[in-house]
C-alpha positions in Angstrom: -7.9 -4.4 -16.9 -5.2 -3.0 -14.6 -3.5 -5.5 -12.3 -0.9 -5.4 -9.5 1.6 -8.1 -8.5 2.0 -8.8 -4.8 5.3 -10.5 -4.2 8.4 -10.9 -2.0 8.6 -12.7 1.3 5.0 -14.1 1.1 3.6 -17.5 1.3 0.9 -16.7 -1.3 2.1 -14.1 -3.8 -0.7 -13.0 -6.1 -1.7 -10.9 -9.1 -4.7 -8.8 -8.2 -7.1 -6.7 -10.2 -8.9 -3.6 -8.8 -12.0 -5.7 -8.7 -10.2 -8.3 -6.6 -9.3 -5.6 -4.1 -13.1 -5.2 -3.5 -13.1 -8.7 -1.9 -11.6 -7.1 1.3 -13.5 -4.9 3.6 -13.7 -1.4 2.0 -12.7 1.7 3.9 -13.6 5.2 2.9 -11.3 8.2 3.6 -11.5 11.9 2.7 -8.0 13.3 2.3 -6.3 16.6 1.7 -2.7 16.5 0.6 -0.5 19.2 -0.8 1.1 18.7 -4.2 4.2 20.8 -5.0 3.0 21.7 -8.4 -0.8 21.9 -8.0 -1.3 23.0 -4.4 -4.0 21.4 -2.1 -5.8 18.4 -3.5 -9.0 17.1 -2.0 -10.2 13.5 -2.8 -12.3 10.7 -1.4 -10.8 7.2 -1.7 -12.4 3.8 -1.1 -10.5 0.6 -0.9 -8.9 -2.2 1.1 -6.3 -1.7 3.8 -2.9 -2.6 2.5 -2.1 -4.5 5.7 -5.2 -6.7 5.1 -4.2 -7.5 1.6 -0.6 -8.3 2.6 -1.7 -10.3 5.7 -3.9 -12.5 3.4 -0.8 -13.2 1.3 1.0 -14.8 4.3 3.9 -12.5 5.3 7.0 -14.4 6.2 7.3 -13.3 9.8 6.3 -14.7 13.2 3.2 -12.6 13.9 3.7 -13.2 17.7 7.1 -11.5 17.6 6.9 -7.7 17.3 10.6 -7.2 16.7 10.4 -9.7 13.8 7.5 -7.8 12.2 9.2 -4.5 12.5 12.0 -5.5 10.1 9.8 -5.7 7.1 9.3 -3.1 4.3 6.9 -2.6 1.4 8.0 -1.1 -1.9 5.2 0.1 -4.1 5.5 0.9 -7.7 3.2 2.6 -10.1 2.7 2.4 -13.9 4.3 5.9 -14.4 7.5 4.7 -12.7 6.8 6.5 -9.4 7.6 4.3 -6.3 7.7 4.6 -2.6 8.6 2.6 0.5 6.6 2.0 3.7 7.5 0.1 6.8 5.3 -2.7 8.0 5.4 -1.1 11.4 3.6 2.0 10.0 0.7 -0.3 9.1 0.7 -2.8 11.9 -1.9 -2.3 14.6 0.7 -2.8 17.3 2.8 0.1 16.0 1.6 3.0 13.7 -1.8 1.5 12.8 -1.9 3.7 9.7 -4.9 3.0 7.5 -3.0 2.9 4.2 -5.3 1.9 1.4 -5.0 0.2 -2.0 -7.9 2.3 -3.3 -10.4 0.8 -5.8 -12.4 4.0 -6.1 -11.5 7.7 -6.4 -14.1 10.4 -5.9 -16.9 7.9 -6.6 -15.3 6.5 -9.8 -14.1 2.9 -10.1 -10.3 2.6 -10.8 -10.6 -0.7 -12.7 -9.1 0.8 -15.9 -6.6 3.1 -14.3 -5.4 0.7 -11.6 -5.4 0.8 -7.8 -3.9 3.8 -6.0 -1.8 3.8 -2.8 -3.3 6.2 -0.3 -1.4 7.3 2.8 -4.1 9.4 4.6 -1.7 10.7 7.3 0.6 12.3 4.8 0.4 16.1 4.3 2.3 15.8 1.1 1.2 13.6 -1.8 4.6 12.1 -2.6 3.7 8.7 -1.3 0.4 8.5 -3.2 1.2 6.1 -6.0 -1.2 5.9 -9.0 -1.8 2.8 -11.1 0.0 0.5 -8.7 1.7 -2.3 -10.6 3.9 -3.9 -7.8 3.8 -4.4 -4.1 7.0 -6.0 -2.8 7.2 -7.2 0.8 10.5 -8.1 2.4 13.2 -7.6 5.0 15.7 -4.9 5.1 19.1 -6.4 6.0 20.9 -4.9 9.1 23.1 -1.9 8.4 26.6 -2.8 7.2 25.4 -6.2 5.8 24.7 -5.9 2.2 23.7 -2.2 1.9 
């Protein structure tokens, strides 16, 4: 059974299976994205909002302070070595409110064996779609000039 590790600046880091992701409200989205090697791809994904999963893990920010929340990033890695980065502000309802999913189903098929898939419905390109998610790291980017 495929699992992903949710870790970083969280009060309650966790290891989650695809079945665990079904405990959150499920969202369904039909997407079309363009793949550089295969052209247009059309799929229907179902899963939990990434922001809901991270919020349940207790992100280490003051939820009342928008500027505090806007400093956080998510780094998502897949089993094939592919990885991408998102900002919390993209997901946060007070900012981008993007319905990014950790999908548990693809085109009607459960992903329990393959692993969850990161789905960024607003992207025209499929580069930030990560298959077989293994890690979701949540943390702060230091200010420029200080540790970069």
